[in-house]
C-alpha positions as CSV (number, residue, x, y, z in Angstrom):
1,X,-0.1,0.0,0.0
2,X,1.3,3.3,-0.9
3,X,1.5,6.0,1.3
4,X,-0.8,8.3,-0.1
5,X,-3.2,5.2,0.2
6,X,-2.4,4.7,3.4
7,X,-3.1,8.6,4.2
8,X,-6.4,8.3,3.0
9,X,-7.3,5.3,4.1
10,X,-6.8,6.5,7.8
11,X,-8.6,9.6,7.1
12,X,-11.6,7.9,6.5
13,X,-11.2,6.1,9.8
14,X,-11.1,8.8,11.3
15,X,-13.4,10.5,10.2
16,X,-15.8,7.1,10.5
17,X,-14.8,7.6,14.2
18,X,-13.4,4.2,14.3
19,X,-10.0,5.5,16.0
20,X,-11.8,7.6,18.2
21,X,-10.4,8.9,21.5
22,X,-11.8,8.6,25.2
23,X,-12.5,11.9,25.4
24,X,-15.3,11.8,22.6
25,X,-17.2,9.0,23.2
26,X,-19.4,10.9,23.8
27,X,-22.6,11.4,21.6
28,X,-21.7,14.7,19.3
29,X,-24.9,17.5,20.1
30,X,-27.4,17.3,17.9
31,X,-28.3,20.7,18.9
32,X,-25.4,21.7,17.0
33,X,-26.6,21.8,13.4
34,X,-30.1,23.6,14.5
35,X,-28.4,25.4,15.4
36,X,-29.4,29.3,14.0
37,X,-32.7,30.6,12.3
38,X,-35.4,28.5,10.5
39,X,-38.7,29.5,7.8
40,X,-41.3,27.6,5.8
41,X,-44.5,25.9,6.8
42,X,-46.6,22.9,7.0
43,X,-49.9,21.2,7.6
44,X,-52.2,21.4,10.6
45,X,-54.9,18.5,11.2
46,X,-58.1,19.0,13.2
47,X,-60.0,16.4,15.5
48,X,-62.6,16.9,12.2
49,X,-60.4,15.8,9.6
50,X,-59.5,19.3,7.9
51,X,-56.5,20.4,7.5
52,X,-54.7,23.8,7.3
53,X,-51.2,25.2,5.3
54,X,-49.4,27.0,7.9
55,X,-46.3,29.8,8.3
56,X,-42.9,28.5,10.5
57,X,-40.3,30.9,11.2
58,X,-38.2,29.1,14.2
59,X,-34.9,30.5,15.8
60,X,-32.8,28.3,17.7
61,X,-29.9,29.6,19.5
62,X,-27.5,27.0,20.7
63,X,-24.7,27.5,23.7
64,X,-21.2,25.9,24.4
65,X,-20.5,22.4,23.1
66,X,-24.0,22.4,22.2
67,X,-25.1,21.2,25.8
68,X,-28.1,23.7,26.0
69,X,-30.6,24.6,23.3
70,X,-33.1,27.5,23.8
71,X,-36.2,27.0,20.9
72,X,-38.7,29.3,20.0
73,X,-41.3,28.7,17.3
74,X,-44.0,30.8,15.9
75,X,-46.6,29.3,13.7
76,X,-50.3,30.6,12.0
77,X,-52.7,29.6,9.6
78,X,-56.1,30.2,9.2
79,X,-57.8,29.4,12.4
80,X,-54.4,28.6,14.7
81,X,-51.7,30.5,15.7
82,X,-49.3,29.2,18.0
83,X,-45.9,30.8,20.0
84,X,-43.7,28.1,21.3
85,X,-40.7,28.4,23.4
86,X,-38.3,26.4,25.1
87,X,-35.0,25.5,27.2
88,X,-33.3,22.3,26.6
89,X,-30.5,20.7,27.7
90,X,-28.5,17.5,26.0
91,X,-26.6,15.1,28.2
92,X,-25.4,11.6,26.8
93,X,-28.3,11.0,24.4
94,X,-30.9,12.2,27.2
95,X,-32.2,15.7,26.4
96,X,-34.9,17.3,29.6
97,X,-36.1,21.4,29.5
98,X,-39.4,23.1,29.9
99,X,-41.8,24.7,27.0
100,X,-43.9,27.9,27.2
101,X,-46.8,28.9,25.1
102,X,-47.6,32.3,25.3
103,X,-50.5,32.4,22.9
104,X,-52.5,29.9,25.4
105,X,-50.9,30.5,28.2
106,X,-49.5,27.0,29.0
107,X,-46.5,25.6,30.3
108,X,-44.5,22.3,30.8
109,X,-41.7,20.2,30.5
110,X,-40.1,18.5,28.0
111,X,-38.1,15.5,28.4
112,X,-36.8,12.2,25.4
113,X,-33.8,10.8,23.4
114,X,-31.4,12.2,21.0
115,X,-29.1,10.0,17.7
116,X,-28.0,11.6,15.5
117,X,-30.1,14.1,13.0
118,X,-33.1,12.8,15.3
119,X,-34.8,13.8,18.3
120,X,-37.9,11.9,19.8
121,X,-39.4,14.1,22.6
122,X,-42.8,14.2,24.7
123,X,-44.1,17.6,26.1
124,X,-45.8,17.2,29.1
125,X,-48.2,20.1,30.9
126,X,-51.7,20.4,33.1
127,X,-53.5,21.0,29.8
128,X,-51.5,19.7,27.0
129,X,-49.2,16.7,26.1
130,X,-47.6,15.6,22.6
131,X,-45.2,13.4,21.1
132,X,-42.3,15.2,19.0
133,X,-40.4,14.2,16.3
134,X,-37.6,16.2,15.1
135,X,-34.8,15.5,12.1
136,X,-32.7,18.6,10.8
137,X,-30.3,16.7,7.8
138,X,-27.8,19.7,7.1
139,X,-30.1,22.8,5.2
140,X,-33.5,21.2,6.1
141,X,-35.7,20.3,9.5
142,X,-38.4,18.4,9.3
143,X,-41.3,18.5,12.7
144,X,-44.0,16.6,14.1
145,X,-46.6,17.4,16.8
146,X,-49.0,14.5,17.6
147,X,-51.1,15.9,20.4
148,X,-52.1,13.1,22.9
149,X,-55.7,14.4,24.1
150,X,-58.6,15.8,22.6
151,X,-57.1,19.9,21.6
152,X,-58.7,20.4,19.0
153,X,-56.0,19.6,16.8
154,X,-54.5,16.0,16.2
155,X,-51.2,16.5,14.4
156,X,-48.9,19.4,13.1
157,X,-46.2,18.4,10.2
158,X,-43.5,21.0,9.3
159,X,-40.8,21.3,6.7
160,X,-38.8,24.4,7.4
161,X,-35.4,25.6,5.6
162,X,-32.6,27.5,7.4
163,X,-32.1,30.8,6.1
């Protein structure tokens, strides 16, 4: 094997994490890929089957090494509006934190798991609970919110782009 082939092979193996040191054993925070401003739209589905188009703006402020995230998400359709804020921590694959929704004066906790580019979480509060799924790939993000009790909304699906 030539020196240049060996060097390229070593770089590929290093980039794949084959030679990861104990200091790099902790998974990288998925929050790092979320940092910045995003916008886009989606569909809000109601319990009677009606669907409304949503327009949304999101901003993710990521602190330090990606262990802390502050989210602001504002969406509106013809009949619905929501203004969600959250502060979440990432520790070894687990996420936890708190959320508030200004237009309905609701708040609660959020917990879940994150791996690679994907986050699965549950938001719980006194009057609202939902399962959340979020995937970030490059400049694209997909978000699914599924309320767990009767709130008039059965699902929110969003597709956002970084700008």
